[in-house]
C-alpha positions in Angstrom: 46.6 -37.5 5.5 45.4 -36.2 2.1 41.8 -36.3 3.5 42.7 -34.5 6.7 44.5 -31.6 4.5 41.8 -31.6 2.0 39.1 -30.9 4.8 41.5 -28.1 6.4 41.7 -26.4 3.1 37.7 -26.7 2.5 37.2 -25.4 5.6 39.7 -22.4 5.5 38.1 -21.4 2.2 34.7 -21.4 3.6 35.8 -19.4 6.5 37.7 -16.9 4.4 37.4 -13.2 4.8 34.4 -11.6 3.0 31.9 -8.7 3.0 28.7 -9.4 4.7 25.6 -7.0 4.2 23.2 -6.9 7.2 19.5 -5.6 6.0 17.3 -4.9 9.1 13.5 -5.5 8.5 11.9 -4.2 11.8 8.7 -2.9 11.0 5.3 -3.6 8.9 6.1 -4.9 5.3 4.9 -2.6 2.7 6.0 -1.0 -0.6 8.9 1.2 1.2 10.4 -2.3 2.5 10.5 -3.6 -0.9 12.4 -0.3 -2.0 14.8 -1.0 0.8 15.4 -4.6 -0.1 15.8 -3.5 -3.8 18.6 -0.9 -2.6 20.3 -3.3 -0.4 20.7 -6.2 -2.8 21.9 -3.9 -5.4 24.4 -2.6 -3.1 25.6 -6.0 -1.8 26.0 -7.2 -5.3 27.8 -4.0 -6.5 30.2 -4.5 -3.3 30.7 -8.2 -3.8 29.2 -9.4 -0.7 29.6 -13.1 0.0 26.5 -13.2 2.2 23.4 -11.1 2.6 21.8 -11.6 6.0 18.1 -10.1 6.7 17.3 -9.3 10.3 13.8 -9.8 10.6 11.4 -8.7 13.6 8.2 -7.7 12.1 4.5 -8.2 12.6 3.8 -9.1 8.7 2.2 -6.6 6.1 1.1 -6.8 3.0 1.6 -10.3 1.0 2.1 -8.5 -2.5 4.9 -6.6 -1.0 6.7 -9.9 0.7 6.1 -11.7 -3.0 7.8 -9.0 -4.4 10.5 -9.2 -1.9 10.9 -13.0 -2.3 11.2 -12.2 -6.0 14.1 -10.0 -5.5 16.0 -12.3 -3.3 15.5 -15.1 -5.8 16.6 -13.1 -8.9 19.4 -11.7 -7.1 21.8 -14.8 -7.1 23.2 -13.9 -3.6 23.8 -16.1 -0.7 20.9 -15.0 1.6 20.1 -15.7 5.1 17.0 -15.0 7.5 18.2 -13.9 10.9 14.7 -14.0 13.0 15.1 -12.0 16.2 12.7 -11.8 19.2 12.1 -7.9 19.2 9.0 -6.1 19.8 6.9 -8.3 17.3 8.3 -11.6 18.4 9.9 -12.6 15.1 8.8 -13.1 11.7 5.1 -13.2 11.6 2.8 -13.5 8.6 4.7 -11.7 5.4 7.8 -12.0 7.5 7.6 -15.7 7.4 7.1 -15.8 3.8 10.3 -13.7 3.4 12.2 -15.7 5.8 11.1 -19.0 3.7 12.4 -17.6 0.5 15.9 -17.1 1.9 16.4 -20.6 2.3 18.4 -20.7 5.7 16.6 -19.5 8.4 18.4 -18.9 11.8 16.4 -18.1 15.1 17.0 -16.4 18.3 15.9 -18.7 21.2 12.9 -16.6 22.2 12.0 -15.8 18.7 8.9 -17.2 16.7 7.7 -17.4 13.0 4.3 -18.4 11.4 0.9 -16.8 12.0 0.3 -15.9 8.4 -3.0 -16.1 7.7 -4.3 -13.2 5.1 -6.3 -10.4 6.3 -8.5 -8.2 4.2 -8.2 -4.2 4.3 -11.0 -4.0 6.8 -9.6 -6.4 9.4 -11.5 -9.2 8.6 -9.7 -12.6 7.7 -9.8 -13.2 4.1 -11.7 -15.8 2.2 -11.0 -19.6 1.3 -9.8 -18.7 -2.0 -7.3 -16.2 -1.1 -6.1 -18.1 1.9 -5.7 -21.2 -0.5 -3.6 -19.2 -3.0 -1.4 -17.4 -0.4 -0.8 -21.1 1.2 0.4 -22.2 -2.6 2.9 -19.4 -2.4 4.3 -20.5 0.9 4.2 -24.1 -0.1 6.3 -23.1 -3.3 8.9 -21.0 -1.9 9.3 -23.9 0.7 9.6 -26.5 -1.9 12.0 -24.5 -3.8 14.3 -24.2 -0.8 14.1 -27.6 0.5 12.0 -27.0 3.6 8.9 -28.8 4.9 6.2 -27.5 2.5 3.3 -28.8 4.9 4.6 -26.5 7.7 5.1 -23.5 5.6 1.2 -24.1 4.8 0.1 -24.5 7.9 1.2 -21.0 9.0 -1.6 -19.6 6.6 -4.5 -22.4 6.4 -6.2 -22.8 9.8 -8.2 -25.8 8.4 -5.1 -27.7 7.8 -4.1 -30.7 10.0 -0.6 -31.8 10.5 0.7 -35.0 12.0 4.0 -36.2 12.6 3.8 -40.1 11.9 6.3 -43.1 11.8 5.7 -45.1 8.8 7.7 -48.3 8.5 10.6 -47.0 11.0 10.9 -43.5 9.1 9.1 -40.3 10.7 7.2 -38.1 8.1 4.7 -35.3 8.4 1.0 -35.5 6.9 -2.0 -33.8 6.7 -5.3 -34.9 7.6 -6.3 -36.8 4.3 -3.1 -38.5 4.0 -3.3 -39.6 7.4 -6.8 -41.2 7.0 -5.4 -42.7 3.8 -2.5 -44.5 5.6 -5.1 -45.6 8.2 -7.3 -47.1 5.7 -4.3 -49.2 4.3 -3.9 -51.1 7.3 -0.5 -50.6 7.8 1.4 -49.6 11.1 1.0 -45.9 11.8 2.4 -44.5 14.8 1.6 -40.9 15.4 4.6 -39.4 17.3 3.1 -36.1 17.7 0.4 -33.5 16.6 1.8 -30.6 15.1 -0.9 -28.6 14.1 -4.8 -29.0 15.0 -7.4 -28.0 12.8 -8.5 -24.4 13.4 -5.7 -23.0 14.8 -2.7 -21.2 12.6 1.1 -22.6 13.1 3.3 -20.4 15.1 6.7 -21.9 15.8 9.2 -21.3 18.4 12.9 -21.5 17.7 13.0 -25.3 19.1 9.9 -26.2 17.2 11.1 -24.7 13.8 14.5 -26.5 14.4 12.7 -30.0 15.3 10.5 -29.7 12.2 13.2 -28.9 9.7 12.2 -24.9 9.2 15.3 -23.4 11.1 18.7 -24.0 10.2 20.0 -23.2 13.6 19.2 -21.4 17.0 21.6 -18.6 17.8 21.7 -15.6 19.9 24.0 -13.1 17.8 24.8 -12.1 14.5 28.4 -13.8 15.1 26.4 -17.0 15.8 24.7 -16.8 12.4 28.2 -16.2 10.7 29.6 -19.2 12.5 26.6 -21.3 11.8 26.8 -20.8 8.1 30.6 -20.9 8.0 31.4 -17.3 7.0 34.0 -15.2 8.7 33.2 -11.5 7.7 36.1 -9.2 7.1 33.6 -6.3 6.5 30.0 -5.9 7.7 27.7 -3.2 5.9 24.5 -2.5 7.8 21.5 -1.3 5.8 18.6 -0.1 7.6 15.6 2.3 6.4 16.8 6.0 5.5 14.6 9.0 6.7 13.3 9.3 3.2 12.2 5.7 3.3 10.7 5.7 6.8 8.5 9.0 5.2 7.7 7.2 2.2 6.6 4.4 4.2 4.4 6.7 6.5 2.7 8.4 3.5 2.2 5.0 1.8 0.1 3.5 4.6 -3.4 3.0 3.6 -5.0 5.3 6.5 -2.3 8.2 5.7 -3.2 7.6 1.8 -6.9 7.8 2.6 -6.4 11.0 4.4 -4.5 12.8 1.9 -7.0 11.7 -0.7 -9.7 13.4 1.3 -7.8 16.6 2.2 -7.0 16.7 -1.7 -10.6 16.5 -2.6 -11.8 19.1 0.0 -9.2 21.6 -1.1 -10.5 21.3 -4.7 -13.8 21.9 -3.6 -13.0 24.9 -1.3 -10.9 26.4 -4.6 -14.0 26.2 -6.6 -15.7 28.0 -4.0 -13.4 31.0 -3.5 -12.1 33.7 -6.0 -9.0 33.1 -8.0 -6.3 30.4 -7.8 -4.8 30.6 -4.4 -4.0 28.4 -1.3 -6.7 25.6 -1.5 -5.5 24.8 -5.1 -1.7 24.6 -3.6 -2.8 22.5 -0.7 -4.7 20.1 -3.0 -1.9 19.7 -5.3 0.3 19.1 -2.2 -2.0 16.5 -0.9 -2.4 14.3 -4.4 1.1 15.3 -5.3 2.3 13.1 -2.0 0.1 9.9 -2.8 1.6 9.7 -6.2 5.1 10.7 -5.1 5.1 8.1 -2.5 3.5 5.2 -4.2 5.9 6.2 -7.5 9.1 5.6 -5.4 8.1 2.3 -4.1 7.1 1.2 -7.6 3.3 1.1 -7.4 2.3 4.4 -9.5 3.6 4.8 -12.9 3.7 7.8 -15.4 0.5 6.4 -16.8 -1.4 6.7 -13.9 0.1 10.3 -13.1 -0.9 11.4 -16.7 -4.5 9.9 -16.2 -5.0 12.2 -13.0 -3.8 15.1 -14.9 -6.0 14.6 -17.6 -8.9 14.0 -15.1 -8.0 17.3 -13.3 -7.8 19.1 -16.6 -11.5 18.1 -17.6 -12.6 18.9 -14.1 -11.3 22.3 -14.6 -13.0 22.6 -18.1 -16.3 21.6 -16.7 -15.8 24.5 -14.0 -15.3 27.0 -16.3 -18.5 26.2 -18.4 -22.1 26.3 -16.8 -23.7 23.2 -15.6 -22.2 19.5 -15.0 -21.7 17.2 -17.7 -19.7 15.2 -19.6 -16.3 16.6 -18.9 -16.7 17.0 -15.1 -17.9 13.5 -14.7 -15.1 12.0 -17.0 -12.7 14.0 -15.0 -13.9 12.5 -11.6 -13.7 9.1 -13.1 -10.2 9.3 -14.4 -8.8 11.0 -11.0 -10.5 8.4 -8.8 -9.4 5.5 -11.2 -5.8 6.7 -11.3 -5.7 7.0 -7.5 -6.9 3.4 -7.3 -4.4 2.3 -9.7 -1.6 4.0 -8.0 -2.2 2.1 -4.9 -1.6 -1.5 -6.7 1.3 -3.1 -8.7 -1.4 -4.6 -11.5 -4.3 -3.0 -13.7 -6.5 -6.2 -14.0 -6.2 -8.7 -11.1 -5.0 -12.3 -12.0 -5.3 -14.0 -8.8 -7.7 -14.0 -5.4 -5.4 -12.1 -3.9 -5.4 -9.4 -6.4 -9.0 -9.4 -6.4 -9.0 -9.0 -2.6 -6.4 -6.0 -2.8 -8.6 -4.3 -5.5 -11.5 -4.3 -3.4 -9.5 -3.0 -0.5 -8.4 -0.1 -2.6 -11.8 0.6 -3.9 -12.8 0.7 0.0 -9.9 3.3 0.7 -11.3 5.3 -2.2 -14.8 5.1 -1.1 -13.8 6.1 2.8 -11.9 8.9 1.2 -14.7 10.4 -0.9 -16.9 9.9 2.0 -14.7 11.6 4.6 -14.6 14.3 2.0 -18.2 14.8 1.6 -18.5 15.3 5.5 -15.7 17.9 5.2 -17.8 19.8 2.7 -20.7 19.7 5.0 -18.6 20.9 7.9 -17.0 23.7 5.7 -20.4 25.2 4.7 -21.9 24.7 7.9 -19.2 26.1 10.3 -16.2 27.7 8.4 -17.8 30.7 7.1 -18.5 31.7 10.6 -15.0 32.1 11.3 -12.9 35.2 10.9 -10.2 33.6 8.8 -12.6 31.4 6.3 -15.3 34.0 6.3 -13.5 36.1 4.2 -12.5 33.4 2.0 -16.0 31.6 1.4 -18.4 33.6 -0.9 -21.3 34.3 1.4 -23.5 35.9 -1.4 -23.1 32.4 -2.8 -24.5 30.7 0.1 -27.6 33.3 0.5 -28.8 34.1 -3.0 -32.2 36.2 -3.6 -34.8 34.9 -6.0 -34.2 35.8 -9.3 -37.1 37.5 -11.5 -38.1 36.5 -14.9 -35.2 36.2 -17.0 -36.8 38.3 -20.2 -37.1 41.2 -17.5 -33.7 41.6 -17.0 -32.3 42.3 -20.5 -30.7 45.8 -20.8 -30.3 46.5 -17.2 -26.9 47.0 -15.7 -25.3 45.4 -12.6 -22.4 44.3 -10.8 -20.4 41.0 -10.5 -20.5 39.5 -6.9 -18.2 36.9 -8.0 -15.7 36.2 -10.7 -17.5 35.0 -13.9 -15.6 32.2 -15.2 -17.8 32.3 -17.1 -20.5 31.3 -14.7 -21.2 33.2 -11.6 -23.5 35.8 -10.0 -24.3 39.4 -10.4 -26.3 42.0 -8.8 -29.0 43.8 -10.8 -31.3 46.2 -8.9 -30.4 44.7 -5.7 -31.0 41.2 -6.8 -28.8 38.3 -7.0 -28.8 36.4 -10.3 -27.0 33.4 -11.7 -25.4 34.2 -15.1 -22.8 33.5 -17.8 -20.4 35.9 -19.2 -19.7 36.6 -22.8 -16.3 37.2 -24.1 -14.4 35.6 -21.2 -13.7 35.9 -17.6 -14.9 38.9 -15.3 -13.5 39.9 -12.1 -15.7 40.4 -9.1 -16.9 43.9 -8.8 -16.8 44.8 -12.6 -19.9 46.3 -13.7 -21.7 44.6 -16.6 -24.9 44.5 -18.4 -27.5 42.0 -19.1 -27.4 41.4 -23.0 -29.6 38.2 -23.5 -31.9 35.8 -21.7 -32.8 32.3 -23.1 -34.6 30.3 -20.8 -33.1 30.0 -17.3 -29.8 31.0 -18.9 -28.9 34.8 -18.5 -25.8 36.1 -20.5 -24.1 39.3 -19.4 -21.4 41.4 -21.1 -18.6 43.5 -19.4 -19.0 47.3 -19.6 
């Protein structure tokens, strides 16, 4: 009788009313997902939730973001469950599988799947052996920590891994290829129950297979089934999903969108340099680069250091623009701007593992593609836009069709008119000829009368009249 009462008391305690937080992850995993999970776990801890359920239906995403999420889950100290659903993406694929494993208890819908986690480079090519080995080790470590079969977790990542379920001395166990060969060499009775994974294929498990292999806690078809399986009777259920701001941040932090914003930013900088005054192109350039840093700052990638480096680089570029020639200031400015943009795309400075080296290469590829697209944009502007009514008034045609300049010494003492703003370099018209000059004593507006006061080699110096 005492045992029965104790059992009933324990069951009552387990099924007591409590607060449950349900977090929906139903899109590609990236830095914005990290922000969502961090916000959700913080809210769950503050509200005293007894359980956090992650509803997962994702095609995967960035491994570094998935690792950040697993770290948040492990450090939260909260009771977490992964509920793998069979939506548009079929379940928890790739990085979604890693997040599910980190939760410890995985529950799946009958038609859901989990696995297929081989890492892919930013150009779509499968990652190399070093990266695969490193990611597989992360899967193994998370599985071991949560008491899940590590070989099964590794099989989701490494296509070369072979997994068999064998019976040794009457007990079933999972072995890889080398271990199976050792068992055969020992000569003992080894019975192969089934081949779990063949070499050359990735492991992707159905709900039934995951349950049989010990990866899944239970197969359920609703959240109510999840609560029942884990022994929780929720009094209050709080659902958390991406807000509009997080959806926007997720959009602008995509590699393609980030690269496009960078390209447009560089194009607008160039257009600003070729048009008088500080106007719309400068504001558009600031908007493009600002969106890049804003999005990556919110998700914890870009820090104040990267932003300051970019501002310093832009300042050096302005200094170079205000002085004749192209020298150390301009080159240093471009290097700082490009370097700060690359650093803003990642959560490390110096790579410390194969995946980070792979990520750094991908970020450089994004920067290279962006600058290449910007160069093509420059060419299009020079070729086509001056002939359009709107941009024809903005682009300085006198700059595109200069007349040959006479010997510099002949110009001394002559008067002319500034064709472009002299900041301090620019162009003036002297006796019907277009001449590259440098203004003495500050900026000179277009249309101002000037006089040639000095000629030193190819440099012609003018002064405002």
